C-alpha positions as CSV (number, residue, x, y, z in Angstrom):
1,M,4.5,-22.7,9.4
2,K,3.8,-19.1,10.2
3,K,4.2,-16.4,7.5
4,Q,6.4,-13.4,8.1
5,L,4.7,-10.1,7.5
6,K,6.5,-6.8,7.6
7,V,4.0,-4.3,8.9
8,L,4.4,-0.5,9.2
9,F,1.9,0.9,11.7
10,V,1.1,4.5,11.3
11,E,-0.7,4.8,14.6
12,D,-0.4,7.2,17.6
13,S,-1.6,4.5,20.1
14,E,1.0,2.0,21.1
15,S,-1.7,-0.2,22.7
16,D,-3.8,-0.3,19.5
17,A,-0.7,-1.3,17.5
18,L,0.0,-4.1,20.1
19,L,-3.6,-5.3,19.8
20,L,-3.3,-5.5,16.0
21,L,0.0,-7.4,16.4
22,R,-1.7,-9.9,18.6
23,Y,-4.5,-10.4,16.0
24,L,-1.9,-11.0,13.3
25,R,-0.2,-13.6,15.4
26,Q,-3.6,-15.3,16.1
27,Y,-4.2,-15.5,12.3
28,G,-0.9,-17.3,11.6
29,Y,1.5,-14.4,10.9
30,T,4.9,-13.6,12.4
31,P,4.8,-9.9,12.2
32,V,7.9,-7.7,12.0
33,S,6.8,-4.2,12.7
34,E,7.6,-0.6,13.4
35,R,5.2,2.1,14.6
36,V,5.4,5.8,13.5
37,D,2.9,8.6,14.2
38,D,3.8,11.5,11.9
39,A,4.8,12.3,8.3
40,A,8.6,12.6,9.0
41,G,8.7,9.2,10.8
42,M,6.7,7.5,8.0
43,S,8.8,9.1,5.2
44,E,12.1,8.1,6.9
45,T,10.9,4.5,7.6
46,L,9.7,4.1,4.0
47,D,13.0,5.3,2.7
48,R,15.0,2.9,5.0
49,E,13.0,-0.3,4.9
50,S,10.6,-2.2,2.6
51,W,7.2,-3.2,4.0
52,D,4.5,-5.7,3.0
53,I,1.6,-3.7,4.3
54,I,0.8,-0.5,6.1
55,I,-1.9,-0.3,8.8
56,C,-2.8,3.3,9.4
57,D,-5.1,5.1,11.9
58,F,-7.4,7.5,10.1
59,V,-7.2,10.3,12.7
60,M,-4.1,11.1,14.8
61,P,-3.0,14.3,16.6
62,R,0.0,15.0,14.2
63,F,-1.0,13.1,11.1
64,S,-3.9,11.5,9.2
65,G,-4.6,8.4,7.2
66,L,-5.4,10.6,4.1
67,A,-2.0,12.3,4.5
68,A,-0.3,8.9,4.8
69,L,-1.9,7.8,1.6
70,R,-0.8,11.0,-0.2
71,L,2.8,10.4,1.1
72,L,2.7,6.9,-0.4
73,Q,1.6,8.3,-3.7
74,Q,4.3,11.0,-3.6
75,K,6.9,8.4,-3.1
76,G,5.5,6.2,-5.9
77,L,5.0,3.3,-3.6
78,D,2.4,0.7,-4.4
79,L,1.9,-0.8,-0.9
80,P,-1.4,-2.1,0.4
81,C,-2.7,0.3,3.1
82,I,-5.5,-0.6,5.5
83,I,-7.1,2.3,7.3
84,I,-8.5,1.8,10.7
85,S,-10.7,4.3,12.6
86,G,-12.4,4.6,15.9
87,K,-15.1,6.7,14.2
88,A,-17.5,4.8,12.1
89,G,-18.9,6.6,9.1
90,E,-19.6,5.8,5.5
91,D,-18.2,9.2,4.4
92,I,-14.9,8.5,6.1
93,A,-14.6,5.0,4.6
94,V,-15.5,6.4,1.1
95,S,-12.8,9.2,1.3
96,A,-10.2,6.7,2.5
97,M,-11.0,4.2,-0.4
98,K,-11.0,7.0,-3.0
99,A,-7.6,8.1,-1.7
100,G,-6.2,4.7,-2.3
101,A,-6.8,2.6,0.8
102,Q,-7.1,-1.1,0.2
103,D,-9.7,-1.4,3.0
104,F,-11.3,0.5,5.9
105,I,-12.0,-1.1,9.2
106,T,-13.5,0.4,12.3
107,K,-11.7,-0.3,15.5
108,D,-14.8,-1.8,17.1
109,N,-14.8,-4.5,14.3
110,L,-11.3,-5.7,15.2
């Protein structure tokens, strides 16, 4: 039996979010998801709905993974947040983990 997983994607690329959904399905999940790409969308979605996990791009044109982590803290939400990035770099991973990310994954490792 597949496990339902409510996933909030904070991601500017619809194709990347669809790729991640496909991976989740391959690993036995039935994801229920929504995608946002800015602070207002994330805030509104968090206020309206509960989520099991957040998967967040590190760099987006109108938002960032670090800003998303700060928003979670401001709202007092203790949700696991995995940061993904197209740019590999130890400094980026360290800053994300220090800011509260549960994990950091480069897109080429997906």
